[in-house]
C-alpha positions in Angstrom: -28.1 8.3 36.5 -27.0 9.7 33.2 -23.5 9.6 31.8 -22.5 12.0 29.0 -19.4 11.4 27.0 -17.9 13.5 24.2 -17.4 11.3 21.2 -16.1 14.0 18.9 -12.5 12.9 19.1 -13.3 9.2 18.6 -15.4 9.9 15.6 -12.7 12.1 14.1 -10.2 9.3 14.6 -12.5 6.8 13.0 -12.9 9.0 10.0 -9.2 9.4 9.7 -8.8 5.7 9.9 -11.4 5.1 7.2 -9.7 7.6 5.0 -6.3 6.0 5.6 -7.6 2.6 4.7 -9.2 3.9 1.5 -5.9 5.6 0.5 -3.8 2.6 1.2 -6.2 0.4 -0.8 -5.9 2.7 -3.7 -2.1 2.9 -3.4 -1.8 -0.9 -3.4 -4.3 -1.4 -6.2 -2.3 0.5 -8.7 1.0 -1.5 -8.5 -0.9 -4.7 -8.3 -2.8 -3.9 -11.5 0.5 -3.0 -13.2 2.2 -6.2 -12.0 -0.7 -8.2 -13.4 -0.8 -6.4 -16.7 3.0 -6.6 -17.4 3.2 -10.2 -16.2 0.4 -11.2 -18.6 2.2 -9.4 -21.4 5.3 -11.5 -20.8 3.4 -14.8 -20.4 1.3 -14.1 -23.5 4.4 -13.3 -25.5 3.1 -9.8 -26.3 6.7 -8.6 -25.7 8.5 -10.3 -28.5 12.1 -9.1 -28.2 14.4 -9.8 -25.3 14.7 -6.0 -24.8 10.9 -5.6 -24.4 10.8 -8.5 -22.0 13.6 -6.9 -19.9 11.8 -3.6 -19.9 8.6 -5.2 -18.7 10.5 -7.2 -16.1 12.1 -4.0 -14.9 8.7 -2.3 -14.5 7.5 -5.4 -12.6 10.5 -5.2 -10.3 10.0 -1.4 -9.7 6.3 -1.9 -8.9 7.0 -4.8 -6.5 9.6 -2.7 -4.7 7.0 0.1 -4.4 4.5 -2.4 -2.9 7.1 -3.6 -0.5 7.8 -0.1 0.7 4.1 0.6 1.2 3.7 -2.6 3.2 6.8 -1.8 5.3 5.4 1.6 6.1 2.1 0.1 7.1 3.9 -2.3 9.4 5.9 0.6 10.9 2.6 2.4 11.6 1.1 -0.7 13.2 4.2 -1.0 15.4 4.0 2.6 16.4 0.3 2.3 17.2 1.0 -0.8 19.3 3.8 0.9 21.2 6.5 -1.4 20.0 8.5 1.4 18.4 9.7 4.6 19.8 10.2 7.9 17.9 13.4 9.8 18.6 12.9 13.5 18.0 
């Protein structure tokens, strides 16, 4: 007895998933690196004036919001995939 099964669709989905994880990793890496760099600049007193510190803190805030949006989108995708969320067309 032999069973043949077409794995084309499953392999395509695995490739899409791998590409998605790689893209998400890249998208998260950038704001994390920026948060680290600007935080170090504040801690190491590279930004001397209050204005410079506020500017760096603003960048940190923007990048942390960006990361939050990315994480929320990932959670939404996970909910969709798990069937816990419905799309209304």
